[in-house]
N, CA, C and O atoms as a Tripos MOL2 file, in Angstrom:
@<TRIPOS>MOLECULE
protein
  312   311    78     0     0
PROTEIN
NO_CHARGES

@<TRIPOS>ATOM
      1 N           0.8210   -1.2000    0.0000 N.3       1 MET1
      2 CA          0.0000    0.0000    0.0000 C.3       1 MET1
      3 C           0.8630    1.2600    0.0000 C.2       1 MET1
      4 O           0.4870    2.2800   -0.5790 O.2       1 MET1
      5 N           1.9960    1.1820    0.6400 N.am      2 SER2
      6 CA          2.8460    2.3570    0.7540 C.3       2 SER2
      7 C           3.2880    2.8840   -0.6160 C.2       2 SER2
      8 O           3.2180    4.0870   -0.8690 O.2       2 SER2
      9 N           3.7350    1.9990   -1.4870 N.am      3 GLU3
     10 CA          4.1710    2.4200   -2.8200 C.3       3 GLU3
     11 C           3.0000    2.9550   -3.6340 C.2       3 GLU3
     12 O           3.1470    3.9180   -4.3860 O.2       3 GLU3
     13 N           1.8400    2.3280   -3.4810 N.am      4 GLU4
     14 CA          0.6370    2.8050   -4.1840 C.3       4 GLU4
     15 C           0.2480    4.1860   -3.6850 C.2       4 GLU4
     16 O          -0.1450    5.0440   -4.4740 O.2       4 GLU4
     17 N           0.3540    4.4030   -2.3890 N.am      5 ALA5
     18 CA          0.0170    5.7020   -1.8050 C.3       5 ALA5
     19 C           0.9950    6.7690   -2.2890 C.2       5 ALA5
     20 O           0.5890    7.8840   -2.6190 O.2       5 ALA5
     21 N           2.2710    6.4310   -2.3320 N.am      6 LYS6
     22 CA          3.2720    7.3840   -2.8210 C.3       6 LYS6
     23 C           2.9840    7.7780   -4.2620 C.2       6 LYS6
     24 O           3.0540    8.9540   -4.6180 O.2       6 LYS6
     25 N           2.6650    6.7980   -5.0790 N.am      7 GLN7
     26 CA          2.3750    7.0860   -6.4850 C.3       7 GLN7
     27 C           1.1010    7.9200   -6.6150 C.2       7 GLN7
     28 O           1.0280    8.8090   -7.4640 O.2       7 GLN7
     29 N           0.1030    7.6440   -5.7850 N.am      8 ALA8
     30 CA         -1.1390    8.4190   -5.8060 C.3       8 ALA8
     31 C          -0.8750    9.8820   -5.4560 C.2       8 ALA8
     32 O          -1.4670   10.7810   -6.0530 O.2       8 ALA8
     33 N           0.0060   10.1190   -4.4980 N.am      9 ILE9
     34 CA          0.3470   11.4910   -4.1040 C.3       9 ILE9
     35 C           1.0810   12.2010   -5.2390 C.2       9 ILE9
     36 O           0.7760   13.3530   -5.5490 O.2       9 ILE9
     37 N           2.0400   11.5250   -5.8560 N.am     10 ILE10
     38 CA          2.7800   12.1210   -6.9720 C.3      10 ILE10
     39 C           1.8420   12.4200   -8.1390 C.2      10 ILE10
     40 O           1.9130   13.4980   -8.7300 O.2      10 ILE10
     41 N           0.9680   11.4800   -8.4700 N.am     11 ASP11
     42 CA          0.0120   11.6900   -9.5600 C.3      11 ASP11
     43 C          -0.9070   12.8630   -9.2580 C.2      11 ASP11
     44 O          -1.2080   13.6650  -10.1420 O.2      11 ASP11
     45 N          -1.3520   12.9640   -8.0140 N.am     12 PHE12
     46 CA         -2.2240   14.0670   -7.5900 C.3      12 PHE12
     47 C          -1.5230   15.4060   -7.7910 C.2      12 PHE12
     48 O          -2.1320   16.3690   -8.2590 O.2      12 PHE12
     49 N          -0.2430   15.4630   -7.4370 N.am     13 MET13
     50 CA          0.5050   16.7160   -7.5610 C.3      13 MET13
     51 C           0.7950   17.0680   -9.0160 C.2      13 MET13
     52 O           0.7870   18.2440   -9.3800 O.2      13 MET13
     53 N           1.0480   16.0800   -9.8360 N.am     14 LYS14
     54 CA          1.3500   16.3340  -11.2500 C.3      14 LYS14
     55 C           0.1000   16.6660  -12.0520 C.2      14 LYS14
     56 O           0.1810   17.3040  -13.1020 O.2      14 LYS14
     57 N          -1.0530   16.2340  -11.5580 N.am     15 LYS15
     58 CA         -2.3060   16.4440  -12.2730 C.3      15 LYS15
     59 C          -2.6660   17.9260  -12.3630 C.2      15 LYS15
     60 O          -3.2420   18.3640  -13.3590 O.2      15 LYS15
     61 N          -2.3340   18.6920  -11.3410 N.am     16 LYS16
     62 CA         -2.6720   20.1140  -11.3010 C.3      16 LYS16
     63 C          -1.4890   20.9140  -11.8250 C.2      16 LYS16
     64 O          -0.4940   21.0970  -11.1240 O.2      16 LYS16
     65 N          -1.6040   21.3860  -13.0490 N.am     17 LYS17
     66 CA         -0.4860   22.0390  -13.7230 C.3      17 LYS17
     67 C          -0.1520   23.4090  -13.1400 C.2      17 LYS17
     68 O           1.0250   23.7610  -13.0630 O.2      17 LYS17
     69 N          -1.1330   24.1810  -12.7330 N.am     18 ARG18
     70 CA         -0.8870   25.5400  -12.2740 C.3      18 ARG18
     71 C          -0.3810   25.6100  -10.8390 C.2      18 ARG18
     72 O           0.2500   26.5890  -10.4430 O.2      18 ARG18
     73 N          -0.6560   24.5890  -10.0770 N.am     19 LYS19
     74 CA         -0.3060   24.6130   -8.6650 C.3      19 LYS19
     75 C           0.9450   23.7730   -8.4290 C.2      19 LYS19
     76 O           1.0520   22.6520   -8.9270 O.2      19 LYS19
     77 N           1.8980   24.3250   -7.6600 N.am     20 THR20
     78 CA          3.1240   23.5820   -7.3950 C.3      20 THR20
     79 C           3.2920   23.2450   -5.9170 C.2      20 THR20
     80 O           3.9740   22.2750   -5.5850 O.2      20 THR20
     81 N           2.6890   24.0220   -5.0270 N.am     21 LYS21
     82 CA          2.8490   23.8050   -3.5870 C.3      21 LYS21
     83 C           1.5240   23.3470   -2.9800 C.2      21 LYS21
     84 O           0.4570   23.8610   -3.3160 O.2      21 LYS21
     85 N           1.6170   22.3750   -2.0850 N.am     22 TYR22
     86 CA          0.4160   21.7800   -1.5010 C.3      22 TYR22
     87 C           0.5140   21.7210    0.0160 C.2      22 TYR22
     88 O           1.5650   21.4120    0.5770 O.2      22 TYR22
     89 N          -0.5980   22.0230    0.6620 N.am     23 TYR23
     90 CA         -0.7100   21.8260    2.1070 C.3      23 TYR23
     91 C          -0.8240   20.3350    2.3940 C.2      23 TYR23
     92 O          -1.2140   19.5550    1.5250 O.2      23 TYR23
     93 N          -0.4840   19.9490    3.6020 N.am     24 PHE24
     94 CA         -0.6000   18.5530    4.0230 C.3      24 PHE24
     95 C          -2.0230   18.0430    3.8270 C.2      24 PHE24
     96 O          -2.2210   16.9340    3.3300 O.2      24 PHE24
     97 N          -3.0220   18.8480    4.2150 N.am     25 ASN25
     98 CA         -4.4170   18.4140    4.0910 C.3      25 ASN25
     99 C          -4.8130   18.1510    2.6460 C.2      25 ASN25
    100 O          -5.6300   17.2710    2.3760 O.2      25 ASN25
    101 N          -4.2410   18.9060    1.7200 N.am     26 GLU26
    102 CA         -4.5230   18.6780    0.3030 C.3      26 GLU26
    103 C          -3.9400   17.3450   -0.1560 C.2      26 GLU26
    104 O          -4.5710   16.6230   -0.9280 O.2      26 GLU26
    105 N          -2.7480   17.0210    0.3120 N.am     27 LEU27
    106 CA         -2.1310   15.7500   -0.0750 C.3      27 LEU27
    107 C          -2.8860   14.5650    0.5120 C.2      27 LEU27
    108 O          -2.9050   13.4850   -0.0790 O.2      27 LEU27
    109 N          -3.5000   14.7560    1.6610 N.am     28 CYS28
    110 CA         -4.2970   13.6850    2.2570 C.3      28 CYS28
    111 C          -5.4790   13.3080    1.3620 C.2      28 CYS28
    112 O          -5.9440   12.1690    1.3980 O.2      28 CYS28
    113 N          -5.9610   14.2460    0.5690 N.am     29 LYS29
    114 CA         -7.0730   13.9680   -0.3510 C.3      29 LYS29
    115 C          -6.6630   12.9900   -1.4440 C.2      29 LYS29
    116 O          -7.5160   12.3280   -2.0340 O.2      29 LYS29
    117 N          -5.3700   12.8950   -1.7180 N.am     30 ALA30
    118 CA         -4.8700   11.9700   -2.7330 C.3      30 ALA30
    119 C          -4.9590   10.5220   -2.2680 C.2      30 ALA30
    120 O          -5.0250    9.6020   -3.0820 O.2      30 ALA30
    121 N          -4.9600   10.3300   -0.9540 N.am     31 VAL31
    122 CA         -5.0390    8.9850   -0.3690 C.3      31 VAL31
    123 C          -6.1520    8.9660    0.6900 C.2      31 VAL31
    124 O          -5.8660    8.8540    1.8820 O.2      31 VAL31
    125 N          -7.3990    9.0730    0.2670 N.am     32 PRO32
    126 CA         -8.5070    9.1990    1.2200 C.3      32 PRO32
    127 C          -8.7260    7.9640    2.0880 C.2      32 PRO32
    128 O          -9.3540    8.0570    3.1430 O.2      32 PRO32
    129 N          -8.2180    6.8100    1.6600 N.am     33 ASP33
    130 CA         -8.4090    5.5890    2.4400 C.3      33 ASP33
    131 C          -7.4310    5.4830    3.6100 C.2      33 ASP33
    132 O          -7.5780    4.5980    4.4530 O.2      33 ASP33
    133 N          -6.4350    6.3740    3.6750 N.am     34 LEU34
    134 CA         -5.4700    6.3610    4.7790 C.3      34 LEU34
    135 C          -5.8590    7.3770    5.8450 C.2      34 LEU34
    136 O          -6.4230    8.4310    5.5500 O.2      34 LEU34
    137 N          -5.5470    7.0380    7.0820 N.am     35 LYS35
    138 CA         -5.7330    8.0020    8.1670 C.3      35 LYS35
    139 C          -4.6220    9.0430    8.0620 C.2      35 LYS35
    140 O          -3.5890    8.7970    7.4390 O.2      35 LYS35
    141 N          -4.8370   10.2010    8.6720 N.am     36 MET36
    142 CA         -3.8810   11.3020    8.5580 C.3      36 MET36
    143 C          -2.4930   10.9250    9.0920 C.2      36 MET36
    144 O          -1.4800   11.3290    8.5210 O.2      36 MET36
    145 N          -2.4470   10.1760   10.1500 N.am     37 ARG37
    146 CA         -1.1470    9.7820   10.7230 C.3      37 ARG37
    147 C          -0.3750    8.9070    9.7390 C.2      37 ARG37
    148 O           0.8330    9.0810    9.5790 O.2      37 ARG37
    149 N          -1.0500    7.9760    9.0840 N.am     38 ALA38
    150 CA         -0.3890    7.1130    8.1000 C.3      38 ALA38
    151 C           0.0590    7.9320    6.8930 C.2      38 ALA38
    152 O           1.1460    7.7130    6.3570 O.2      38 ALA38
    153 N          -0.7730    8.8680    6.4710 N.am     39 ALA39
    154 CA         -0.4190    9.7350    5.3460 C.3      39 ALA39
    155 C           0.7980   10.5820    5.7050 C.2      39 ALA39
    156 O           1.6850   10.7700    4.8720 O.2      39 ALA39
    157 N           0.8490   11.0880    6.9190 N.am     40 LYS40
    158 CA          1.9810   11.9160    7.3700 C.3      40 LYS40
    159 C           3.2800   11.1100    7.3320 C.2      40 LYS40
    160 O           4.3190   11.6230    6.9170 O.2      40 LYS40
    161 N           3.2210    9.8520    7.7640 N.am     41 LYS41
    162 CA          4.4170    9.0010    7.7290 C.3      41 LYS41
    163 C           4.9070    8.8050    6.2950 C.2      41 LYS41
    164 O           6.1040    8.8800    6.0200 O.2      41 LYS41
    165 N           3.9690    8.5540    5.3910 N.am     42 ILE42
    166 CA          4.3300    8.3360    3.9900 C.3      42 ILE42
    167 C           4.9060    9.6110    3.3810 C.2      42 ILE42
    168 O           5.9090    9.5540    2.6690 O.2      42 ILE42
    169 N           4.2920   10.7490    3.6490 N.am     43 ILE43
    170 CA          4.7710   12.0190    3.1030 C.3      43 ILE43
    171 C           6.1580   12.3490    3.6550 C.2      43 ILE43
    172 O           7.0280   12.8020    2.9110 O.2      43 ILE43
    173 N           6.3670   12.1270    4.9430 N.am     44 ASN44
    174 CA          7.6960   12.3700    5.5250 C.3      44 ASN44
    175 C           8.7380   11.4340    4.9270 C.2      44 ASN44
    176 O           9.8770   11.8390    4.6950 O.2      44 ASN44
    177 N           8.3580   10.2000    4.6800 N.am     45 GLU45
    178 CA          9.2660    9.2450    4.0390 C.3      45 GLU45
    179 C           9.6240    9.7190    2.6310 C.2      45 GLU45
    180 O          10.7680    9.5910    2.1950 O.2      45 GLU45
    181 N           8.6350   10.2650    1.9300 N.am     46 MET46
    182 CA          8.8800   10.7800    0.5770 C.3      46 MET46
    183 C           9.8370   11.9730    0.6100 C.2      46 MET46
    184 O          10.6740   12.1200   -0.2800 O.2      46 MET46
    185 N           9.7160   12.8160    1.6220 N.am     47 VAL47
    186 CA         10.6380   13.9510    1.7770 C.3      47 VAL47
    187 C          12.0460   13.4250    2.0530 C.2      47 VAL47
    188 O          13.0140   13.9040    1.4620 O.2      47 VAL47
    189 N          12.1620   12.4590    2.9330 N.am     48 ASN48
    190 CA         13.4680   11.8830    3.2680 C.3      48 ASN48
    191 C          14.1170   11.2020    2.0700 C.2      48 ASN48
    192 O          15.3410   11.2050    1.9430 O.2      48 ASN48
    193 N          13.3040   10.6160    1.1880 N.am     49 ASN49
    194 CA         13.8200    9.9330   -0.0010 C.3      49 ASN49
    195 C          14.0730   10.8810   -1.1640 C.2      49 ASN49
    196 O          14.6210   10.4720   -2.1870 O.2      49 ASN49
    197 N          13.6780   12.1470   -1.0190 N.am     50 GLY50
    198 CA         13.8800   13.1120   -2.1000 C.3      50 GLY50
    199 C          12.7670   13.1470   -3.1210 C.2      50 GLY50
    200 O          12.8940   13.8250   -4.1410 O.2      50 GLY50
    201 N          11.6730   12.4350   -2.8790 N.am     51 GLN51
    202 CA         10.5520   12.4480   -3.8100 C.3      51 GLN51
    203 C           9.7160   13.7130   -3.6710 C.2      51 GLN51
    204 O           9.0510   14.1240   -4.6220 O.2      51 GLN51
    205 N           9.7450   14.3320   -2.5010 N.am     52 LEU52
    206 CA          9.0710   15.5980   -2.2300 C.3      52 LEU52
    207 C          10.0520   16.5130   -1.5170 C.2      52 LEU52
    208 O          11.0470   16.0600   -0.9520 O.2      52 LEU52
    209 N           9.7590   17.8010   -1.5510 N.am     53 LYS53
    210 CA         10.5500   18.7860   -0.8250 C.3      53 LYS53
    211 C           9.6200   19.6470    0.0130 C.2      53 LYS53
    212 O           8.4430   19.8200   -0.3030 O.2      53 LYS53
    213 N          10.1850   20.1830    1.0950 N.am     54 TYR54
    214 CA          9.4720   21.1450    1.9290 C.3      54 TYR54
    215 C           9.6370   22.5400    1.3370 C.2      54 TYR54
    216 O          10.6560   22.8460    0.7170 O.2      54 TYR54
    217 N           8.6370   23.3680    1.5320 N.am     55 TRP55
    218 CA          8.7320   24.7990    1.2670 C.3      55 TRP55
    219 C           8.0660   25.4860    2.4350 C.2      55 TRP55
    220 O           6.9460   25.1360    2.8050 O.2      55 TRP55
    221 N           8.7360   26.4530    3.0170 N.am     56 SER56
    222 CA          8.1880   27.1170    4.1920 C.3      56 SER56
    223 C           8.1670   28.6200    3.9960 C.2      56 SER56
    224 O           9.1130   29.2130    3.4780 O.2      56 SER56
    225 N           7.0680   29.2220    4.4200 N.am     57 SER57
    226 CA          6.9530   30.6820    4.3870 C.3      57 SER57
    227 C           7.3760   31.2750    5.7240 C.2      57 SER57
    228 O           7.3770   32.4940    5.8980 O.2      57 SER57
    229 N           7.7260   30.4280    6.6470 N.am     58 GLY58
    230 CA          8.0710   30.8600    7.9880 C.3      58 GLY58
    231 C           7.0080   30.4440    8.9880 C.2      58 GLY58
    232 O           7.3170   30.0750   10.1210 O.2      58 GLY58
    233 N           5.7650   30.5040    8.5650 N.am     59 SER59
    234 CA          4.6750   30.0960    9.4520 C.3      59 SER59
    235 C           3.9230   28.8920    8.9100 C.2      59 SER59
    236 O           3.2100   28.2190    9.6540 O.2      59 SER59
    237 N           4.0750   28.6170    7.6330 N.am     60 THR60
    238 CA          3.3500   27.5320    6.9920 C.3      60 THR60
    239 C           4.3240   26.6550    6.2170 C.2      60 THR60
    240 O           5.2220   27.1550    5.5400 O.2      60 THR60
    241 N           4.1380   25.3480    6.3240 N.am     61 THR61
    242 CA          4.9580   24.4170    5.5630 C.3      61 THR61
    243 C           4.1100   23.7870    4.4760 C.2      61 THR61
    244 O           3.0130   23.2900    4.7300 O.2      61 THR61
    245 N           4.6340   23.8160    3.2630 N.am     62 LEU62
    246 CA          3.9720   23.2000    2.1300 C.3      62 LEU62
    247 C           4.9130   22.1730    1.5210 C.2      62 LEU62
    248 O           6.0990   22.1350    1.8480 O.2      62 LEU62
    249 N           4.3850   21.3500    0.6420 N.am     63 TYR63
    250 CA          5.1620   20.2950   -0.0100 C.3      63 TYR63
    251 C           5.1180   20.5240   -1.5120 C.2      63 TYR63
    252 O           4.1120   20.9820   -2.0530 O.2      63 TYR63
    253 N           6.2260   20.1980   -2.1840 N.am     64 LEU64
    254 CA          6.2530   20.2950   -3.6250 C.3      64 LEU64
    255 C           7.1880   19.2420   -4.1910 C.2      64 LEU64
    256 O           8.0260   18.6830   -3.4840 O.2      64 LEU64
    257 N           7.0290   18.9840   -5.4800 N.am     65 LEU65
    258 CA          7.8980   18.0370   -6.1710 C.3      65 LEU65
    259 C           9.2550   18.6800   -6.4000 C.2      65 LEU65
    260 O           9.3320   19.8990   -6.5530 O.2      65 LEU65
    261 N          10.3240   17.8990   -6.4280 N.am     66 PRO66
    262 CA         11.6670   18.4720   -6.6130 C.3      66 PRO66
    263 C          11.7940   19.3060   -7.8900 C.2      66 PRO66
    264 O          12.4540   20.3450   -7.8800 O.2      66 PRO66
    265 N          11.1770   18.8690   -8.9790 N.am     67 GLU67
    266 CA         11.2770   19.6340  -10.2280 C.3      67 GLU67
    267 C          10.5500   20.9740  -10.1180 C.2      67 GLU67
    268 O          10.9450   21.9410  -10.7700 O.2      67 GLU67
    269 N           9.5090   21.0460   -9.3130 N.am     68 ALA68
    270 CA          8.8100   22.3120   -9.0870 C.3      68 ALA68
    271 C           9.6720   23.2430   -8.2430 C.2      68 ALA68
    272 O           9.6410   24.4590   -8.4310 O.2      68 ALA68
    273 N          10.4300   22.6860   -7.3270 N.am     69 ALA69
    274 CA         11.3330   23.4900   -6.4900 C.3      69 ALA69
    275 C          12.4240   24.1070   -7.3590 C.2      69 ALA69
    276 O          12.7830   25.2710   -7.1780 O.2      69 ALA69
    277 N          12.9450   23.3340   -8.2920 N.am     70 GLU70
    278 CA         13.9830   23.8390   -9.1880 C.3      70 GLU70
    279 C          13.4260   24.9430  -10.0820 C.2      70 GLU70
    280 O          14.1060   25.9360  -10.3370 O.2      70 GLU70
    281 N          12.1920   24.7750  -10.5580 N.am     71 ALA71
    282 CA         11.5600   25.7930  -11.3970 C.3      71 ALA71
    283 C          11.3370   27.0780  -10.6130 C.2      71 ALA71
    284 O          11.4980   28.1690  -11.1590 O.2      71 ALA71
    285 N          10.9670   26.9640   -9.3380 N.am     72 ASP72
    286 CA         10.7860   28.1430   -8.4880 C.3      72 ASP72
    287 C          12.0970   28.8900   -8.3030 C.2      72 ASP72
    288 O          12.1150   30.1210   -8.3140 O.2      72 ASP72
    289 N          13.1910   28.1630   -8.1320 N.am     73 LEU73
    290 CA         14.5000   28.7850   -7.9750 C.3      73 LEU73
    291 C          14.9090   29.5310   -9.2480 C.2      73 LEU73
    292 O          15.4700   30.6250   -9.1790 O.2      73 LEU73
    293 N          14.6290   28.9420  -10.3950 N.am     74 GLU74
    294 CA         14.9620   29.5780  -11.6720 C.3      74 GLU74
    295 C          14.1760   30.8680  -11.8500 C.2      74 GLU74
    296 O          14.7090   31.8540  -12.3590 O.2      74 GLU74
    297 N          12.9000   30.8710  -11.4310 N.am     75 LYS75
    298 CA         12.0720   32.0800  -11.5400 C.3      75 LYS75
    299 C          12.6240   33.1770  -10.6420 C.2      75 LYS75
    300 O          12.6510   34.3420  -11.0370 O.2      75 LYS75
    301 N          13.0600   32.8230   -9.4490 N.am     76 GLU76
    302 CA         13.5920   33.8170   -8.5170 C.3      76 GLU76
    303 C          14.9130   34.4040   -9.0210 C.2      76 GLU76
    304 O          15.1700   35.5960   -8.8520 O.2      76 GLU76
    305 N          15.7400   33.5730   -9.6320 N.am     77 GLU77
    306 CA         17.0310   34.0380  -10.1170 C.3      77 GLU77
    307 C          16.8970   34.8430  -11.3940 C.2      77 GLU77
    308 O          17.6630   35.7810  -11.6170 O.2      77 GLU77
    309 N          15.9310   34.4890  -12.2400 N.am     78 GLY78
    310 CA         15.7830   35.1300  -13.5530 C.3      78 GLY78
    311 C          14.9050   36.2650  -13.5270 C.2      78 GLY78
    312 O          14.6880   36.9010  -14.5590 O.2      78 GLY78
@<TRIPOS>BOND
     1     1     2 1
     2     2     3 1
     3     3     4 2
     4     3     5 am
     5     5     6 1
     6     6     7 1
     7     7     8 2
     8     7     9 am
     9     9    10 1
    10    10    11 1
    11    11    12 2
    12    11    13 am
    13    13    14 1
    14    14    15 1
    15    15    16 2
    16    15    17 am
    17    17    18 1
    18    18    19 1
    19    19    20 2
    20    19    21 am
    21    21    22 1
    22    22    23 1
    23    23    24 2
    24    23    25 am
    25    25    26 1
    26    26    27 1
    27    27    28 2
    28    27    29 am
    29    29    30 1
    30    30    31 1
    31    31    32 2
    32    31    33 am
    33    33    34 1
    34    34    35 1
    35    35    36 2
    36    35    37 am
    37    37    38 1
    38    38    39 1
    39    39    40 2
    40    39    41 am
    41    41    42 1
    42    42    43 1
    43    43    44 2
    44    43    45 am
    45    45    46 1
    46    46    47 1
    47    47    48 2
    48    47    49 am
    49    49    50 1
    50    50    51 1
    51    51    52 2
    52    51    53 am
    53    53    54 1
    54    54    55 1
    55    55    56 2
    56    55    57 am
    57    57    58 1
    58    58    59 1
    59    59    60 2
    60    59    61 am
    61    61    62 1
    62    62    63 1
    63    63    64 2
    64    63    65 am
    65    65    66 1
    66    66    67 1
    67    67    68 2
    68    67    69 am
    69    69    70 1
    70    70    71 1
    71    71    72 2
    72    71    73 am
    73    73    74 1
    74    74    75 1
    75    75    76 2
    76    75    77 am
    77    77    78 1
    78    78    79 1
    79    79    80 2
    80    79    81 am
    81    81    82 1
    82    82    83 1
    83    83    84 2
    84    83    85 am
    85    85    86 1
    86    86    87 1
    87    87    88 2
    88    87    89 am
    89    89    90 1
    90    90    91 1
    91    91    92 2
    92    91    93 am
    93    93    94 1
    94    94    95 1
    95    95    96 2
    96    95    97 am
    97    97    98 1
    98    98    99 1
    99    99   100 2
   100    99   101 am
   101   101   102 1
   102   102   103 1
   103   103   104 2
   104   103   105 am
   105   105   106 1
   106   106   107 1
   107   107   108 2
   108   107   109 am
   109   109   110 1
   110   110   111 1
   111   111   112 2
   112   111   113 am
   113   113   114 1
   114   114   115 1
   115   115   116 2
   116   115   117 am
   117   117   118 1
   118   118   119 1
   119   119   120 2
   120   119   121 am
   121   121   122 1
   122   122   123 1
   123   123   124 2
   124   123   125 am
   125   125   126 1
   126   126   127 1
   127   127   128 2
   128   127   129 am
   129   129   130 1
   130   130   131 1
   131   131   132 2
   132   131   133 am
   133   133   134 1
   134   134   135 1
   135   135   136 2
   136   135   137 am
   137   137   138 1
   138   138   139 1
   139   139   140 2
   140   139   141 am
   141   141   142 1
   142   142   143 1
   143   143   144 2
   144   143   145 am
   145   145   146 1
   146   146   147 1
   147   147   148 2
   148   147   149 am
   149   149   150 1
   150   150   151 1
   151   151   152 2
   152   151   153 am
   153   153   154 1
   154   154   155 1
   155   155   156 2
   156   155   157 am
   157   157   158 1
   158   158   159 1
   159   159   160 2
   160   159   161 am
   161   161   162 1
   162   162   163 1
   163   163   164 2
   164   163   165 am
   165   165   166 1
   166   166   167 1
   167   167   168 2
   168   167   169 am
   169   169   170 1
   170   170   171 1
   171   171   172 2
   172   171   173 am
   173   173   174 1
   174   174   175 1
   175   175   176 2
   176   175   177 am
   177   177   178 1
   178   178   179 1
   179   179   180 2
   180   179   181 am
   181   181   182 1
   182   182   183 1
   183   183   184 2
   184   183   185 am
   185   185   186 1
   186   186   187 1
   187   187   188 2
   188   187   189 am
   189   189   190 1
   190   190   191 1
   191   191   192 2
   192   191   193 am
   193   193   194 1
   194   194   195 1
   195   195   196 2
   196   195   197 am
   197   197   198 1
   198   198   199 1
   199   199   200 2
   200   199   201 am
   201   201   202 1
   202   202   203 1
   203   203   204 2
   204   203   205 am
   205   205   206 1
   206   206   207 1
   207   207   208 2
   208   207   209 am
   209   209   210 1
   210   210   211 1
   211   211   212 2
   212   211   213 am
   213   213   214 1
   214   214   215 1
   215   215   216 2
   216   215   217 am
   217   217   218 1
   218   218   219 1
   219   219   220 2
   220   219   221 am
   221   221   222 1
   222   222   223 1
   223   223   224 2
   224   223   225 am
   225   225   226 1
   226   226   227 1
   227   227   228 2
   228   227   229 am
   229   229   230 1
   230   230   231 1
   231   231   232 2
   232   231   233 am
   233   233   234 1
   234   234   235 1
   235   235   236 2
   236   235   237 am
   237   237   238 1
   238   238   239 1
   239   239   240 2
   240   239   241 am
   241   241   242 1
   242   242   243 1
   243   243   244 2
   244   243   245 am
   245   245   246 1
   246   246   247 1
   247   247   248 2
   248   247   249 am
   249   249   250 1
   250   250   251 1
   251   251   252 2
   252   251   253 am
   253   253   254 1
   254   254   255 1
   255   255   256 2
   256   255   257 am
   257   257   258 1
   258   258   259 1
   259   259   260 2
   260   259   261 am
   261   261   262 1
   262   262   263 1
   263   263   264 2
   264   263   265 am
   265   265   266 1
   266   266   267 1
   267   267   268 2
   268   267   269 am
   269   269   270 1
   270   270   271 1
   271   271   272 2
   272   271   273 am
   273   273   274 1
   274   274   275 1
   275   275   276 2
   276   275   277 am
   277   277   278 1
   278   278   279 1
   279   279   280 2
   280   279   281 am
   281   281   282 1
   282   282   283 1
   283   283   284 2
   284   283   285 am
   285   285   286 1
   286   286   287 1
   287   287   288 2
   288   287   289 am
   289   289   290 1
   290   290   291 1
   291   291   292 2
   292   291   293 am
   293   293   294 1
   294   294   295 1
   295   295   296 2
   296   295   297 am
   297   297   298 1
   298   298   299 1
   299   299   300 2
   300   299   301 am
   301   301   302 1
   302   302   303 1
   303   303   304 2
   304   303   305 am
   305   305   306 1
   306   306   307 1
   307   307   308 2
   308   307   309 am
   309   309   310 1
   310   310   311 1
   311   311   312 2
@<TRIPOS>SUBSTRUCTURE
     1 MET1         2 RESIDUE 1 A MET
     2 SER2         6 RESIDUE 1 A SER
     3 GLU3        10 RESIDUE 1 A GLU
     4 GLU4        14 RESIDUE 1 A GLU
     5 ALA5        18 RESIDUE 1 A ALA
     6 LYS6        22 RESIDUE 1 A LYS
     7 GLN7        26 RESIDUE 1 A GLN
     8 ALA8        30 RESIDUE 1 A ALA
     9 ILE9        34 RESIDUE 1 A ILE
    10 ILE10       38 RESIDUE 1 A ILE
    11 ASP11       42 RESIDUE 1 A ASP
    12 PHE12       46 RESIDUE 1 A PHE
    13 MET13       50 RESIDUE 1 A MET
    14 LYS14       54 RESIDUE 1 A LYS
    15 LYS15       58 RESIDUE 1 A LYS
    16 LYS16       62 RESIDUE 1 A LYS
    17 LYS17       66 RESIDUE 1 A LYS
    18 ARG18       70 RESIDUE 1 A ARG
    19 LYS19       74 RESIDUE 1 A LYS
    20 THR20       78 RESIDUE 1 A THR
    21 LYS21       82 RESIDUE 1 A LYS
    22 TYR22       86 RESIDUE 1 A TYR
    23 TYR23       90 RESIDUE 1 A TYR
    24 PHE24       94 RESIDUE 1 A PHE
    25 ASN25       98 RESIDUE 1 A ASN
    26 GLU26      102 RESIDUE 1 A GLU
    27 LEU27      106 RESIDUE 1 A LEU
    28 CYS28      110 RESIDUE 1 A CYS
    29 LYS29      114 RESIDUE 1 A LYS
    30 ALA30      118 RESIDUE 1 A ALA
    31 VAL31      122 RESIDUE 1 A VAL
    32 PRO32      126 RESIDUE 1 A PRO
    33 ASP33      130 RESIDUE 1 A ASP
    34 LEU34      134 RESIDUE 1 A LEU
    35 LYS35      138 RESIDUE 1 A LYS
    36 MET36      142 RESIDUE 1 A MET
    37 ARG37      146 RESIDUE 1 A ARG
    38 ALA38      150 RESIDUE 1 A ALA
    39 ALA39      154 RESIDUE 1 A ALA
    40 LYS40      158 RESIDUE 1 A LYS
    41 LYS41      162 RESIDUE 1 A LYS
    42 ILE42      166 RESIDUE 1 A ILE
    43 ILE43      170 RESIDUE 1 A ILE
    44 ASN44      174 RESIDUE 1 A ASN
    45 GLU45      178 RESIDUE 1 A GLU
    46 MET46      182 RESIDUE 1 A MET
    47 VAL47      186 RESIDUE 1 A VAL
    48 ASN48      190 RESIDUE 1 A ASN
    49 ASN49      194 RESIDUE 1 A ASN
    50 GLY50      198 RESIDUE 1 A GLY
    51 GLN51      202 RESIDUE 1 A GLN
    52 LEU52      206 RESIDUE 1 A LEU
    53 LYS53      210 RESIDUE 1 A LYS
    54 TYR54      214 RESIDUE 1 A TYR
    55 TRP55      218 RESIDUE 1 A TRP
    56 SER56      222 RESIDUE 1 A SER
    57 SER57      226 RESIDUE 1 A SER
    58 GLY58      230 RESIDUE 1 A GLY
    59 SER59      234 RESIDUE 1 A SER
    60 THR60      238 RESIDUE 1 A THR
    61 THR61      242 RESIDUE 1 A THR
    62 LEU62      246 RESIDUE 1 A LEU
    63 TYR63      250 RESIDUE 1 A TYR
    64 LEU64      254 RESIDUE 1 A LEU
    65 LEU65      258 RESIDUE 1 A LEU
    66 PRO66      262 RESIDUE 1 A PRO
    67 GLU67      266 RESIDUE 1 A GLU
    68 ALA68      270 RESIDUE 1 A ALA
    69 ALA69      274 RESIDUE 1 A ALA
    70 GLU70      278 RESIDUE 1 A GLU
    71 ALA71      282 RESIDUE 1 A ALA
    72 ASP72      286 RESIDUE 1 A ASP
    73 LEU73      290 RESIDUE 1 A LEU
    74 GLU74      294 RESIDUE 1 A GLU
    75 LYS75      298 RESIDUE 1 A LYS
    76 GLU76      302 RESIDUE 1 A GLU
    77 GLU77      306 RESIDUE 1 A GLU
    78 GLY78      310 RESIDUE 1 A GLY
């Protein structure tokens, strides 16, 4: 189930072209059959494995795909 859940989260994030950053609660919608604690473990594992990255505004933490993080950096530099 863990690999299926990870793929569901990645697919959910790639499906929305205009949006790159997601709140934890939004990612939980990608795996509605999991409880929030199980989803949190999977998302943290994905961050540790490099499949997702954190983005923080200082008060809020969001998640994004690594390629979206690189695109954000390019926009800031250019």
